[in-house]
PASEBA-1860 file (N, C-alpha, C; in nm, 3 decimals):
! residues 270
1> MMPEQVLQ> 0.779/0.753/-1.840/0.751/0.777/-1.698/0.881/0.777/-1.618 ~ 0.897/0.871/-1.527/1.019/0.882/-1.448/1.031/0.764/-1.352 ~ 1.154/0.715/-1.326/1.172/0.601/-1.236/1.114/0.623/-1.097 ~ 1.122/0.747/-1.047/1.071/0.773/-0.912/0.918/0.767/-0.906 ~ 0.853/0.763/-1.022/0.707/0.754/-1.024/0.657/0.610/-1.028 ~ 0.751/0.517/-1.038/0.716/0.376/-1.054/0.771/0.296/-0.937 ~ 0.695/0.198/-0.892/0.739/0.106/-0.787/0.734/-0.036/-0.841 ~ 0.845/-0.107/-0.830/0.848/-0.248/-0.868/0.806/-0.332/-0.748
9> VLMCDRHG> 0.711/-0.423/-0.770/0.662/-0.507/-0.661/0.670/-0.653/-0.701 ~ 0.691/-0.735/-0.600/0.693/-0.881/-0.616/0.563/-0.937/-0.561 ~ 0.495/-1.019/-0.639/0.373/-1.083/-0.594/0.408/-1.211/-0.518 ~ 0.341/-1.233/-0.405/0.362/-1.356/-0.329/0.233/-1.394/-0.258 ~ 0.221/-1.522/-0.225/0.104/-1.574/-0.153/0.147/-1.626/-0.018 ~ 0.064/-1.599/0.083/0.090/-1.649/0.218/-0.043/-1.681/0.284 ~ -0.056/-1.805/0.331/-0.180/-1.849/0.397/-0.302/-1.823/0.310 ~ -0.289/-1.845/0.179/-0.402/-1.833/0.089/-0.436/-1.693/0.046
17> QSFAVGVE> -0.354/-1.595/0.083/-0.381/-1.456/0.046/-0.264/-1.399/-0.032 ~ -0.294/-1.318/-0.133/-0.191/-1.257/-0.216/-0.147/-1.123/-0.159 ~ -0.019/-1.094/-0.174/0.038/-0.967/-0.129/0.132/-0.915/-0.238 ~ 0.152/-0.783/-0.237/0.255/-0.720/-0.319/0.358/-0.659/-0.225 ~ 0.486/-0.687/-0.251/0.595/-0.637/-0.167/0.694/-0.563/-0.255 ~ 0.740/-0.447/-0.210/0.837/-0.370/-0.286/0.966/-0.448/-0.307 ~ 1.010/-0.456/-0.433/1.133/-0.530/-0.465/1.252/-0.473/-0.390 ~ 1.252/-0.342/-0.367/1.365/-0.276/-0.301/1.387/-0.326/-0.159
25> EIASIERD> 1.286/-0.390/-0.100/1.299/-0.439/0.037/1.356/-0.581/0.044 ~ 1.369/-0.647/-0.069/1.408/-0.788/-0.070/1.550/-0.802/-0.121 ~ 1.636/-0.864/-0.040/1.775/-0.885/-0.081/1.787/-1.003/-0.175 ~ 1.714/-1.111/-0.146/1.720/-1.231/-0.230/1.601/-1.320/-0.199 ~ 1.585/-1.422/-0.282/1.479/-1.522/-0.264/1.545/-1.658/-0.258 ~ 1.509/-1.736/-0.155/1.571/-1.867/-0.134/1.464/-1.974/-0.122 ~ 1.502/-2.098/-0.153/1.414/-2.211/-0.129/1.427/-2.255/0.016 ~ 1.315/-2.280/0.081/1.315/-2.326/0.220/1.351/-2.474/0.222
33> RSALYRTL> 1.467/-2.507/0.275/1.512/-2.646/0.275/1.433/-2.734/0.370 ~ 1.367/-2.672/0.469/1.290/-2.751/0.565/1.148/-2.778/0.517 ~ 1.104/-2.709/0.415/0.969/-2.728/0.361/0.977/-2.713/0.210 ~ 0.954/-2.821/0.139/0.980/-2.827/-0.004/0.906/-2.720/-0.083 ~ 0.782/-2.693/-0.043/0.698/-2.604/-0.124/0.694/-2.461/-0.072 ~ 0.785/-2.424/0.019/0.787/-2.287/0.070/0.909/-2.214/0.017 ~ 0.894/-2.081/0.011/1.001/-1.995/-0.035/1.031/-1.893/0.074 ~ 1.156/-1.850/0.082/1.198/-1.753/0.182/1.235/-1.621/0.114
41> LVDRATGE> 1.177/-1.513/0.164/1.218/-1.379/0.122/1.318/-1.328/0.224 ~ 1.433/-1.283/0.179/1.536/-1.232/0.270/1.523/-1.081/0.276 ~ 1.491/-1.030/0.395/1.473/-0.886/0.415/1.606/-0.814/0.398 ~ 1.609/-0.714/0.311/1.734/-0.643/0.282/1.787/-0.569/0.405 ~ 1.699/-0.514/0.488/1.742/-0.433/0.602/1.787/-0.517/0.719 ~ 1.718/-0.627/0.746/1.744/-0.705/0.868/1.809/-0.840/0.843 ~ 1.802/-0.889/0.720/1.852/-1.023/0.691/1.758/-1.134/0.733 ~ 1.643/-1.097/0.788/1.546/-1.198/0.833/1.489/-1.273/0.713
49> RIAVDRVG> 1.468/-1.404/0.732/1.409/-1.488/0.628/1.261/-1.507/0.658 ~ 1.177/-1.471/0.564/1.032/-1.472/0.583/0.971/-1.575/0.489 ~ 0.901/-1.672/0.546/0.844/-1.780/0.466/0.715/-1.737/0.398 ~ 0.705/-1.767/0.269/0.581/-1.747/0.193/0.551/-1.876/0.118 ~ 0.427/-1.892/0.078/0.387/-2.017/0.012/0.421/-2.018/-0.137 ~ 0.418/-1.901/-0.199/0.444/-1.896/-0.343/0.495/-1.757/-0.380 ~ 0.585/-1.753/-0.475/0.636/-1.625/-0.527/0.598/-1.616/-0.674 ~ 0.540/-1.502/-0.712/0.503/-1.480/-0.851/0.605/-1.392/-0.920
57> GVTEIERA> 0.559/-1.316/-1.016/0.649/-1.232/-1.093/0.661/-1.092/-1.036 ~ 0.748/-1.015/-1.099/0.768/-0.875/-1.063/0.690/-0.789/-1.163 ~ 0.621/-0.691/-1.112/0.545/-0.600/-1.197/0.567/-0.457/-1.151 ~ 0.539/-0.363/-1.238/0.555/-0.222/-1.205/0.418/-0.157/-1.186 ~ 0.408/-0.074/-1.085/0.286/0.002/-1.062/0.323/0.150/-1.047 ~ 0.229/0.235/-1.080/0.251/0.378/-1.058/0.228/0.409/-0.910 ~ 0.322/0.481/-0.852/0.307/0.517/-0.710/0.178/0.596/-0.686 ~ 0.139/0.675/-0.785/0.018/0.757/-0.769/-0.108/0.671/-0.764
65> SICQPPER> -0.100/0.545/-0.809/-0.218/0.459/-0.813/-0.240/0.384/-0.681 ~ -0.149/0.398/-0.585/-0.162/0.327/-0.458/-0.272/0.391/-0.375 ~ -0.371/0.312/-0.336/-0.474/0.360/-0.244/-0.418/0.355/-0.103 ~ -0.396/0.470/-0.044/-0.334/0.477/0.088/-0.428/0.420/0.195 ~ -0.373/0.354/0.298/-0.459/0.303/0.405/-0.510/0.417/0.491 ~ -0.626/0.398/0.557/-0.670/0.498/0.655/-0.560/0.524/0.757 ~ -0.551/0.646/0.805/-0.439/0.689/0.890/-0.417/0.597/1.010 ~ -0.523/0.568/1.084/-0.508/0.486/1.205/-0.472/0.343/1.170
73> LGRAGQGL> -0.527/0.292/1.062/-0.496/0.156/1.021/-0.353/0.146/0.972 ~ -0.306/0.250/0.903/-0.168/0.251/0.858/-0.070/0.252/0.973 ~ -0.102/0.326/1.079/-0.012/0.332/1.196/-0.007/0.198/1.268 ~ -0.120/0.127/1.271/-0.127/0.004/1.348/-0.093/-0.119/1.266 ~ -0.076/-0.103/1.136/-0.069/-0.218/1.049/0.065/-0.285/1.033 ~ 0.170/-0.242/1.104/0.300/-0.307/1.098/0.350/-0.323/0.955 ~ 0.332/-0.220/0.873/0.384/-0.225/0.738/0.279/-0.237/0.630 ~ 0.153/-0.211/0.661/0.049/-0.208/0.559/0.055/-0.073/0.489
81> LGVVEIDG> 0.084/-0.074/0.358/0.106/0.049/0.284/-0.015/0.093/0.203 ~ -0.109/0.003/0.181/-0.227/0.039/0.104/-0.275/-0.075/0.018 ~ -0.351/-0.039/-0.086/-0.408/-0.137/-0.178/-0.370/-0.098/-0.320 ~ -0.330/-0.196/-0.400/-0.297/-0.172/-0.540/-0.376/-0.270/-0.626 ~ -0.399/-0.231/-0.750/-0.468/-0.320/-0.844/-0.368/-0.375/-0.943 ~ -0.359/-0.508/-0.949/-0.267/-0.575/-1.040/-0.346/-0.677/-1.120 ~ -0.344/-0.662/-1.251/-0.420/-0.752/-1.340/-0.567/-0.757/-1.301 ~ -0.622/-0.641/-1.264/-0.763/-0.633/-1.232/-0.802/-0.682/-1.095
89> VSVPLVKT> -0.704/-0.718/-1.012/-0.732/-0.771/-0.878/-0.669/-0.678/-0.774 ~ -0.745/-0.644/-0.671/-0.693/-0.560/-0.562/-0.618/-0.646/-0.463 ~ -0.495/-0.606/-0.431/-0.413/-0.679/-0.334/-0.351/-0.579/-0.238 ~ -0.322/-0.621/-0.114/-0.256/-0.530/-0.020/-0.109/-0.513/-0.056 ~ -0.063/-0.389/-0.052/0.079/-0.357/-0.067/0.138/-0.348/0.073 ~ 0.238/-0.430/0.102/0.291/-0.439/0.238/0.443/-0.435/0.237 ~ 0.499/-0.401/0.352/0.641/-0.416/0.375/0.670/-0.561/0.416 ~ 0.796/-0.600/0.407/0.832/-0.735/0.452/0.800/-0.753/0.600
97> AFLAAVDP> 0.805/-0.644/0.678/0.774/-0.652/0.821/0.632/-0.699/0.845 ~ 0.541/-0.667/0.753/0.402/-0.710/0.768/0.393/-0.862/0.757 ~ 0.465/-0.919/0.661/0.463/-1.064/0.643/0.533/-1.135/0.758 ~ 0.631/-1.069/0.819/0.706/-1.131/0.928/0.637/-1.119/1.062 ~ 0.539/-1.028/1.074/0.476/-1.000/1.204/0.400/-1.122/1.254 ~ 0.415/-1.149/1.384/0.342/-1.258/1.448/0.208/-1.207/1.498 ~ 0.207/-1.087/1.555/0.084/-1.030/1.611/-0.003/-0.976/1.499 ~ -0.135/-0.985/1.515/-0.225/-0.924/1.417/-0.224/-0.772/1.432
105> IRIQPAVI> -0.292/-0.706/1.342/-0.308/-0.561/1.352/-0.384/-0.529/1.479 ~ -0.338/-0.431/1.553/-0.402/-0.396/1.679/-0.453/-0.253/1.672 ~ -0.581/-0.238/1.660/-0.643/-0.106/1.665/-0.770/-0.115/1.748 ~ -0.805/-0.004/1.808/-0.926/0.005/1.888/-1.006/0.126/1.840 ~ -1.137/0.125/1.860/-1.214/0.245/1.824/-1.159/0.368/1.894 ~ -1.155/0.479/1.822/-1.107/0.604/1.883/-1.207/0.651/1.988 ~ -1.155/0.720/2.087/-1.241/0.776/2.191/-1.287/0.914/2.145 ~ -1.415/0.929/2.120/-1.472/1.056/2.078/-1.546/1.115/2.197
113> TRPSAGRA> -1.501/1.230/2.245/-1.563/1.292/2.362/-1.677/1.382/2.318 ~ -1.795/1.354/2.369/-1.911/1.437/2.339/-1.974/1.479/2.471 ~ -2.023/1.602/2.482/-2.084/1.645/2.607/-2.209/1.564/2.637 ~ -2.228/1.529/2.764/-2.348/1.457/2.805/-2.378/1.491/2.949 ~ -2.500/1.474/2.987/-2.542/1.502/3.125/-2.567/1.370/3.196 ~ -2.482/1.339/3.293/-2.498/1.213/3.366/-2.487/1.096/3.272 ~ -2.585/1.005/3.279/-2.585/0.888/3.194/-2.684/0.903/3.078 ~ -2.728/1.025/3.054/-2.825/1.045/2.947/-2.760/1.018/2.812
121> APAVEEPQ> -2.836/0.960/2.723/-2.784/0.933/2.590/-2.765/1.064/2.514 ~ -2.659/1.075/2.432/-2.642/1.196/2.352/-2.758/1.212/2.255 ~ -2.801/1.336/2.238/-2.915/1.361/2.150/-2.875/1.342/2.005 ~ -2.951/1.263/1.933/-2.930/1.243/1.790/-3.063/1.265/1.721 ~ -3.073/1.375/1.651/-3.198/1.407/1.585/-3.173/1.414/1.435 ~ -3.206/1.308/1.364/-3.185/1.302/1.221/-3.320/1.273/1.155 ~ -3.367/1.360/1.066/-3.500/1.340/1.008/-3.509/1.219/0.917 ~ -3.400/1.185/0.848/-3.404/1.072/0.756/-3.280/0.986/0.778
129> ILITSLRL> -3.301/0.856/0.796/-3.189/0.766/0.814/-3.209/0.642/0.727 ~ -3.098/0.576/0.696/-3.100/0.449/0.625/-3.080/0.339/0.728 ~ -3.172/0.243/0.735/-3.161/0.139/0.837/-3.144/0.002/0.774 ~ -3.074/-0.085/0.846/-3.060/-0.225/0.809/-3.060/-0.308/0.936 ~ -3.117/-0.424/0.930/-3.124/-0.511/1.047/-2.993/-0.585/1.066 ~ -2.946/-0.592/1.191/-2.829/-0.674/1.222/-2.873/-0.819/1.237 ~ -2.804/-0.909/1.169/-2.834/-1.051/1.182/-2.748/-1.105/1.295 ~ -2.813/-1.146/1.405/-2.741/-1.185/1.525/-2.753/-1.334/1.551
137> ARSNTARP> -2.652/-1.388/1.620/-2.650/-1.531/1.654/-2.761/-1.562/1.754 ~ -2.788/-1.692/1.774/-2.899/-1.735/1.859/-2.889/-1.683/2.001 ~ -2.768/-1.664/2.049/-2.753/-1.617/2.187/-2.815/-1.480/2.207 ~ -2.844/-1.410/2.097/-2.902/-1.276/2.105/-3.051/-1.273/2.072 ~ -3.115/-1.390/2.057/-3.254/-1.391/2.012/-3.349/-1.333/2.115 ~ -3.310/-1.331/2.243/-3.398/-1.274/2.345/-3.401/-1.121/2.336 ~ -3.306/-1.063/2.269/-3.298/-0.918/2.254/-3.398/-0.872/2.147 ~ -3.456/-0.753/2.160/-3.538/-0.701/2.050/-3.457/-0.693/1.922
145> EVVVGIPL> -3.524/-0.694/1.809/-3.453/-0.683/1.682/-3.367/-0.556/1.684 ~ -3.239/-0.571/1.649/-3.147/-0.459/1.648/-3.130/-0.410/1.504 ~ -3.156/-0.282/1.483/-3.134/-0.223/1.351/-3.033/-0.110/1.365 ~ -2.954/-0.092/1.261/-2.855/0.015/1.256/-2.908/0.126/1.168 ~ -2.896/0.249/1.215/-2.941/0.364/1.137/-2.826/0.457/1.104 ~ -2.813/0.493/0.978/-2.709/0.587/0.933/-2.779/0.711/0.878 ~ -2.753/0.830/0.933/-2.809/0.952/0.873/-2.775/0.960/0.724 ~ -2.871/0.997/0.643/-2.852/0.992/0.498/-2.735/1.077/0.451
153> EQVLDVSE> -2.708/1.188/0.520/-2.596/1.272/0.474/-2.460/1.206/0.497 ~ -2.456/1.098/0.575/-2.331/1.025/0.596/-2.316/0.906/0.501 ~ -2.419/0.875/0.424/-2.414/0.761/0.332/-2.351/0.806/0.201 ~ -2.237/0.745/0.166/-2.166/0.780/0.043/-2.208/0.693/-0.075 ~ -2.241/0.566/-0.048/-2.269/0.475/-0.159/-2.339/0.351/-0.106 ~ -2.428/0.296/-0.186/-2.487/0.165/-0.163/-2.475/0.089/-0.295 ~ -2.410/-0.026/-0.294/-2.382/-0.095/-0.419/-2.381/-0.246/-0.397 ~ -2.362/-0.317/-0.507/-2.336/-0.460/-0.497/-2.203/-0.478/-0.423
161> PLPWIPLQ> -2.185/-0.591/-0.352/-2.059/-0.613/-0.280/-1.938/-0.607/-0.374 ~ -1.831/-0.546/-0.326/-1.705/-0.538/-0.399/-1.605/-0.638/-0.341 ~ -1.507/-0.681/-0.420/-1.402/-0.767/-0.362/-1.331/-0.694/-0.249 ~ -1.303/-0.766/-0.141/-1.234/-0.704/-0.028/-1.123/-0.796/0.020 ~ -1.031/-0.736/0.093/-0.910/-0.807/0.138/-0.921/-0.832/0.287 ~ -0.929/-0.958/0.331/-0.938/-0.985/0.475/-0.807/-0.953/0.546 ~ -0.819/-0.908/0.670/-0.702/-0.880/0.754/-0.722/-0.946/0.889 ~ -0.613/-0.995/0.945/-0.618/-1.051/1.080/-0.605/-0.936/1.179
169> VEGGWLRG> -0.711/-0.912/1.254/-0.715/-0.795/1.342/-0.760/-0.837/1.480 ~ -0.685/-0.796/1.582/-0.724/-0.825/1.719/-0.848/-0.745/1.756 ~ -0.945/-0.810/1.814/-1.068/-0.744/1.854/-1.187/-0.782/1.768 ~ -1.162/-0.810/1.638/-1.263/-0.871/1.555/-1.361/-0.781/1.484 ~ -1.364/-0.649/1.515/-1.465/-0.566/1.449/-1.422/-0.523/1.309 ~ -1.291/-0.520/1.282/-1.243/-0.486/1.148/-1.223/-0.615/1.069 ~ -1.293/-0.628/0.957/-1.285/-0.749/0.876/-1.174/-0.739/0.772 ~ -1.153/-0.621/0.716/-1.052/-0.608/0.612/-1.059/-0.470/0.549
177> ILAWRGQT> -1.007/-0.460/0.427/-1.004/-0.334/0.355/-1.047/-0.359/0.210 ~ -1.089/-0.253/0.145/-1.126/-0.264/0.004/-1.097/-0.132/-0.066 ~ -1.075/-0.140/-0.195/-1.053/-0.020/-0.275/-1.189/0.032/-0.321 ~ -1.214/0.161/-0.294/-1.342/0.222/-0.331/-1.315/0.362/-0.384 ~ -1.341/0.383/-0.512/-1.327/0.514/-0.578/-1.190/0.578/-0.551 ~ -1.085/0.499/-0.566/-0.951/0.551/-0.548/-0.907/0.569/-0.405 ~ -0.986/0.522/-0.310/-0.952/0.529/-0.169/-0.954/0.389/-0.108 ~ -0.891/0.375/0.008/-0.897/0.250/0.081/-0.997/0.265/0.194
185> AQLVDLAR> -1.099/0.182/0.193/-1.202/0.185/0.296/-1.187/0.066/0.388 ~ -1.207/0.090/0.517/-1.212/-0.021/0.612/-1.347/-0.090/0.600 ~ -1.347/-0.223/0.604/-1.471/-0.300/0.608/-1.490/-0.348/0.751 ~ -1.597/-0.304/0.816/-1.617/-0.334/0.957/-1.740/-0.422/0.976 ~ -1.742/-0.491/1.089/-1.858/-0.570/1.131/-1.926/-0.493/1.243 ~ -2.037/-0.428/1.212/-2.101/-0.340/1.309/-2.150/-0.416/1.431 ~ -2.196/-0.540/1.413/-2.244/-0.616/1.529/-2.133/-0.631/1.632 ~ -2.013/-0.663/1.587/-1.901/-0.679/1.681/-1.859/-0.544/1.740
193> CFGLEPLL> -1.875/-0.436/1.665/-1.846/-0.303/1.720/-1.930/-0.276/1.844 ~ -2.053/-0.328/1.845/-2.145/-0.303/1.955/-2.140/-0.412/2.061 ~ -2.046/-0.508/2.047/-2.035/-0.617/2.145/-2.135/-0.727/2.123 ~ -2.192/-0.738/2.002/-2.290/-0.841/1.970/-2.226/-0.949/1.884 ~ -2.288/-1.064/1.879/-2.236/-1.177/1.803/-2.312/-1.188/1.671 ~ -2.246/-1.164/1.557/-2.318/-1.171/1.430/-2.348/-1.315/1.392 ~ -2.448/-1.332/1.309/-2.485/-1.464/1.259/-2.395/-1.499/1.142 ~ -2.319/-1.607/1.156/-2.230/-1.649/1.049/-2.312/-1.695/0.929
201> GAPEERLV> -2.270/-1.655/0.812/-2.341/-1.695/0.691/-2.463/-1.612/0.659 ~ -2.484/-1.503/0.731/-2.598/-1.416/0.701/-2.580/-1.352/0.564 ~ -2.689/-1.325/0.492/-2.678/-1.267/0.357/-2.601/-1.135/0.358 ~ -2.511/-1.121/0.263/-2.436/-0.996/0.246/-2.461/-0.951/0.103 ~ -2.573/-0.882/0.083/-2.621/-0.851/-0.051/-2.590/-0.709/-0.095 ~ -2.554/-0.623/-0.001/-2.524/-0.484/-0.034/-2.400/-0.439/0.041 ~ -2.323/-0.352/-0.024/-2.211/-0.285/0.041/-2.254/-0.141/0.067 ~ -2.247/-0.100/0.192/-2.284/0.037/0.230/-2.156/0.110/0.271
209> VVRGTSRH> -2.127/0.221/0.206/-2.008/0.301/0.236/-2.055/0.431/0.301 ~ -1.997/0.463/0.417/-2.040/0.581/0.492/-1.918/0.661/0.536 ~ -1.943/0.780/0.589/-1.836/0.865/0.642/-1.878/0.913/0.780 ~ -1.780/0.969/0.852/-1.809/1.024/0.984/-1.868/1.163/0.973 ~ -1.890/1.225/1.089/-1.944/1.361/1.091/-1.833/1.465/1.084 ~ -1.716/1.433/1.137/-1.604/1.527/1.136/-1.486/1.477/1.054 ~ -1.481/1.345/1.030/-1.374/1.286/0.948/-1.441/1.214/0.833 ~ -1.392/1.237/0.713/-1.466/1.194/0.595/-1.404/1.074/0.524
217> EPIAFMAS> -1.308/1.004/0.587/-1.258/0.881/0.527/-1.371/0.778/0.519 ~ -1.373/0.695/0.414/-1.484/0.601/0.400/-1.472/0.479/0.492 ~ -1.585/0.435/0.542/-1.600/0.311/0.618/-1.709/0.230/0.549 ~ -1.690/0.099/0.537/-1.788/0.017/0.467/-1.836/-0.096/0.557 ~ -1.959/-0.140/0.533/-2.009/-0.261/0.599/-2.106/-0.331/0.506 ~ -2.123/-0.461/0.528/-2.215/-0.540/0.448/-2.355/-0.537/0.510 ~ -2.456/-0.544/0.424/-2.594/-0.542/0.471/-2.678/-0.631/0.381 ~ -2.797/-0.664/0.429/-2.892/-0.736/0.345/-2.952/-0.639/0.244
225> AALQRVNP> -3.025/-0.694/0.148/-3.088/-0.608/0.047/-3.206/-0.530/0.104 ~ -3.251/-0.568/0.223/-3.369/-0.503/0.283/-3.330/-0.375/0.356 ~ -3.273/-0.280/0.281/-3.240/-0.148/0.336/-3.364/-0.059/0.326 ~ -3.385/0.022/0.428/-3.502/0.110/0.428/-3.461/0.253/0.461 ~ -3.529/0.347/0.399/-3.512/0.489/0.434/-3.633/0.528/0.518 ~ -3.608/0.572/0.640/-3.719/0.596/0.732/-3.699/0.728/0.806 ~ -3.806/0.775/0.866/-3.804/0.887/0.959/-3.849/0.831/1.093 ~ -3.755/0.804/1.186/-3.791/0.732/1.309/-3.862/0.821/1.411
233> AHAIAIHP> -3.987/0.852/1.385/-4.063/0.934/1.479/-4.091/0.855/1.606 ~ -4.105/0.928/1.716/-4.140/0.870/1.847/-4.035/0.773/1.900 ~ -3.910/0.789/1.857/-3.803/0.707/1.914/-3.767/0.759/2.052 ~ -3.742/0.667/2.145/-3.710/0.703/2.284/-3.564/0.672/2.310 ~ -3.486/0.775/2.345/-3.343/0.757/2.368/-3.319/0.680/2.497 ~ -3.225/0.585/2.492/-3.181/0.512/2.610/-3.029/0.509/2.609 ~ -2.970/0.472/2.723/-2.825/0.466/2.730/-2.777/0.333/2.673 ~ -2.666/0.332/2.597/-2.617/0.206/2.539/-2.595/0.096/2.642
241> EDAGLKTE> -2.545/0.133/2.761/-2.520/0.030/2.863/-2.650/-0.034/2.910 ~ -2.759/0.043/2.911/-2.888/-0.013/2.949/-2.938/-0.113/2.846 ~ -2.888/-0.102/2.725/-2.925/-0.197/2.619/-2.826/-0.312/2.608 ~ -2.723/-0.311/2.696/-2.624/-0.418/2.694/-2.527/-0.408/2.578 ~ -2.499/-0.286/2.533/-2.411/-0.266/2.419/-2.281/-0.198/2.461 ~ -2.174/-0.226/2.387/-2.049/-0.153/2.407/-2.071/-0.009/2.360 ~ -2.010/0.085/2.430/-2.040/0.226/2.405/-1.938/0.298/2.317 ~ -1.821/0.236/2.290/-1.713/0.311/2.225/-1.750/0.366/2.088
249> AIRGVFRW> -1.832/0.294/2.013/-1.861/0.334/1.876/-2.009/0.363/1.854 ~ -2.074/0.418/1.956/-2.218/0.444/1.947/-2.247/0.592/1.972 ~ -2.325/0.655/1.885/-2.372/0.793/1.907/-2.502/0.795/1.986 ~ -2.587/0.699/1.960/-2.715/0.697/2.028/-2.786/0.564/2.012 ~ -2.870/0.530/2.111/-2.952/0.409/2.107/-3.095/0.450/2.140 ~ -3.190/0.394/2.067/-3.330/0.433/2.082/-3.420/0.309/2.083 ~ -3.525/0.317/2.159/-3.634/0.221/2.144/-3.728/0.280/2.039 ~ -3.747/0.205/1.932/-3.824/0.254/1.819/-3.916/0.142/1.771
257> TSRLLVIP> -4.047/0.165/1.779/-4.149/0.060/1.760/-4.111/-0.056/1.851 ~ -4.095/-0.176/1.796/-4.055/-0.290/1.880/-3.907/-0.320/1.866 ~ -3.833/-0.228/1.806/-3.693/-0.255/1.774/-3.598/-0.167/1.855 ~ -3.472/-0.207/1.854/-3.365/-0.131/1.916/-3.287/-0.065/1.802 ~ -3.291/0.067/1.795/-3.227/0.142/1.688/-3.094/0.197/1.738 ~ -2.986/0.161/1.670/-2.851/0.202/1.710/-2.794/0.294/1.602 ~ -2.748/0.412/1.644/-2.679/0.505/1.553/-2.530/0.494/1.582 ~ -2.450/0.437/1.491/-2.307/0.421/1.519/-2.232/0.553/1.510
265> DIDALL> -2.123/0.562/1.585/-2.034/0.678/1.579/-1.922/0.643/1.481 ~ -1.941/0.677/1.355/-1.844/0.639/1.252/-1.708/0.700/1.280 ~ -1.704/0.822/1.336/-1.575/0.885/1.366/-1.491/0.800/1.460 ~ -1.555/0.724/1.549/-1.481/0.641/1.644/-1.414/0.522/1.576 ~ -1.455/0.489/1.455/-1.397/0.376/1.383/-1.288/0.418/1.287 ~ -1.269/0.549/1.268/-1.170/0.598/1.173/-1.036/0.621/1.238
END
């Protein structure tokens, strides 16, 4: 294999999470004299010393095997390069700048402009959708049951949960990233996307991977095993603000039976 096809990476742990860093970015490794069990990575470009909890070995990976981050996440990630698999475990591949950053990743849902008349909800007519109930904290119990509906043509996969990599993200709707079929998918919390408070510890029995209508990068979220395929006849469209929901990532909101049916705008999350 040609040298330019291979990347040497150093494994390290920081705050309980493993990372892979390109060896070419590190000038040297030093022991932190102020903290016995910490190690310092010296950035080759800046000379900055970056504290990590543990340094592992150096391994080689094929550059072609790197799962690239979604475009918007890569721009906002302060050196997040993607996901690589090392010894059967997916870890984030990052620049030293990512480890040195004080601020979390800062991204917001994209603004998707759709034609609308006044405050009328955009028309969403999908004959078959996959729905799952959002598990909400007690503060939301006065609200009708909220279910999320994804048009079936946007559903890429439903599977057992896969290992995922948590990320510290300002705003809270992005939980992390995961490797899925050779791509990097964002793992999102749909309840927080809509301005709702999710129930901590709620069952996460299925991983649902979906795509947008105009952008096809994968987005994933966790759901209970009680997924249903339905045809929501007699649904009445309402405006998201009338339902007390954030509007940035919503295509449509409906009153359906005794429930509140929310169709997310996946393109706004990509």
